[in-house]
N, C-alpha and C positions, 0 to 999 in steps of 0.2 A: 674594541680599541678606541680610546679617546685621543684625538689629535688636536693639539693647540697650535695654531698658526698665528705668526706675528708679522705684520709688516714693520719696518724698522724706522725709517725717517719720519719725524713728528708723531710717531706711535709710541716706540720704546724710548727713543731719544727725542728731545724737544728741538731738533734742528735737522737740517738736511745735510747728511754727510758728504754727498757729492759736491754739493754747492760750497761747503765749507772746506772741502779738500782743495777745490779750485782756488778759493780765497787764500788758503795757507800757502799754496805752492806759488802763487803770484806774489805773496809777501817774500818769498824766498828769492824772487827774481827770475822765476823759471818761465813767466809769461810776461808779454807786453801788458802793462796794467791797465791801460784804458781800453784797449781792444777786447782783452780777455774778461774784463768785468762786464763790458756791455753785452758781450755774447753769453756770458754766464747767466746774466739776468733775464736775457730773452729766452733762453732754453728753460730757465726756472719757471718763466711766466707761461711758457707752452706747456710744461708739464701740468701746472695747476689748472691751466684751460682744458687739458686733455687733447692737445694737438701735437704733442712732441713726436718727432720722428726719431726713435730711440737709436737707430743705427748711425744717424749724423750726430747725435748727442755723444755716443760712445767714442766716436772718432775724435770729437772735440775734447772730451774729458780725459782721454788717455794720451793725448798728443804730447804733454810735458813729460810724462813718465817714459813715453817711448824714446823722446830724445834723451833723457838723462841716463836711461839704462837701469838695471835692476839694483845695483848696490846703492847708488844715491837715492833711488826711489823708496826702497825698503827702509833705509835709514831716517828719510822724511816721514815715512808713514808711521814709524815708531814715535818720531817726535809729535806728530800729529795727534796720535792716540793720547799721548800724555798732556799735550798743551790745550787740546779741544775737546776730544771725545770723552775722557775719563771724568771731565767735569760735567758733563751732559748725561751721564749715567747715574740716575737719581734712585734714591731708596725704593720709592713707590714702584718703579718700573722693575727693578731687580726683584722686589716682593711679588710682583704679579707673576712673572716667570717662574719663581720658585714655588709659588702655590700650585702651579700646574704640575711641575716636577714633583712635588711631594704628593700629589695625587695620583701619581702614576701615569700622567699623560705623556705621550710623545710630543715634543716640543720642536717646532721648526720655524726658523725665520725666513720669511718669503719676501725679498725685496728687489726692487727694480734698480738699485744701485749696484755697481760691479763688485765682482769677487775680491779684487785686490784692495778695496777700501773696506769692504764689509766683513771679511774673515775675521780679522782681529777684533772687530766690535762684537760679532757673535761669540767669540771666544771669551770676551769679557763679561758676557751674560751667562756664560757656562752652557751655551747651546752649540752643540757639535753638528747639528743638522742645519745647513745653510743652502736655501735656493736663491741664488743671485744671478746676475748677468755673467755668463761664462765668457771669458776672453779668449780669443784665438792666439795662439802662440807660434811664432815663426820656427819651423823645423830646424834651422841653422843656429839661430842664436838663442833659441828658447824663450825669447822675450816676446811682449805683446805686439800684435800687428795693428790693433785699432779696430778689428772686426770682431763679430759676436759669433759664438759657437752654439749651435742649437737654437732652441726657441728662447728668445728674451723672456725674462720673467717679468712682464710688463703687461698691465691691462688683461686682455684675454689669455696672454701667455702664462700669467700666474696659474690659471686653472689648468692649462696644459702641462706645466712643470710640476704641479702638486700631483697631477694624474700620473706623470712618469715616476714620481717619488713613490706612489702607491704601487705601481706596477712592478717596480723593482723589488718591492717586498711581498709580491704576490698577493696584493690587496686591490680591492676596487672601492669606490666611493661608498657603496652600501655596507661595506665592512667596518666602517669607521664613523663615530660621531665627531664632528668637526666644529671647532670655534675658531673663528678669524677675527683678529683685532686689527682695524686700520683706521687711518684718519682721512684718507683720500677717496673722492669720487672715481678716480682712475681705477681703484680696486673694486669697483661695483661688480664686475663679473665674477670674482671670486666670493665676494660677500654675498652674492645671490646664490652661489653654489653650495654653501656650507650649512650645516645644521643650525648653528648659533652665530650669526653676524653680530659683531660689536663695534659700533662707530666709536672709535677711540681719539679724543682730541679732535673730532671731525671738523673738516672745512665746512663752510656755510652750505654748500650744496648737498653734502653728504648728511649734515645735521638735519636739514630740512627733510630730506628723504627718509632718514632713519626715523624721525618723529612720525612721518605719515604712515610708515610701515609697522611701527611698534617695535622697531629693534632696540636693543639695549644701547644706551649712549654712555659712554665712560670718559669723563674728564680727568684723566690720569694725572696731569700736571697742574691744571687750573690756569694755565697759561701757555704760550708758545713763543719760542725764539724764532723771529723771522728775520731774513736778511735786510 
């Protein structure tokens, strides 16, 4: 079995969906602009530096939708997809995913962004299998609590979550030939675990490491959109 794993932000799309969602909801008036922008930039810098506390970040990132509730949040997400994400889904990224599908590979998006934001993005790529941050729901309201369910798909957690995905299909790592595309040094644990690591639009640290180790480097877009 061939398994193609894709990180999402700055790998398949040339932006960070979590960061852009925060900016989008702030423009809607859901957040205090100055405070939220400062915090969003701090968390984004921590992510790039590999020092992010994912639990604290998820509480921060979901605060607005927890206040707004499901109806308003889902309507805003639909607008976000049209206004921001669809423009960032570029032909070369769609073609790369389609190439693996046409080859008969199993395709999975593995992202440290949360499921609420990333499910429709995965759907837009035609990918049904999504490993993302799973959000806890309140038993009474059915809406999000701000906490994470299970292992966060972040750093070493991506290896654990892919392992769980394989186990659910009665597979182990040795049963599959794996390719993983990622831009971030945060994904080094999974890049080191797969058969074929591909540093895709890599950050400076990952690009240097990939060059040292002889890993394939793919500049899918030739540029990055950065906040």
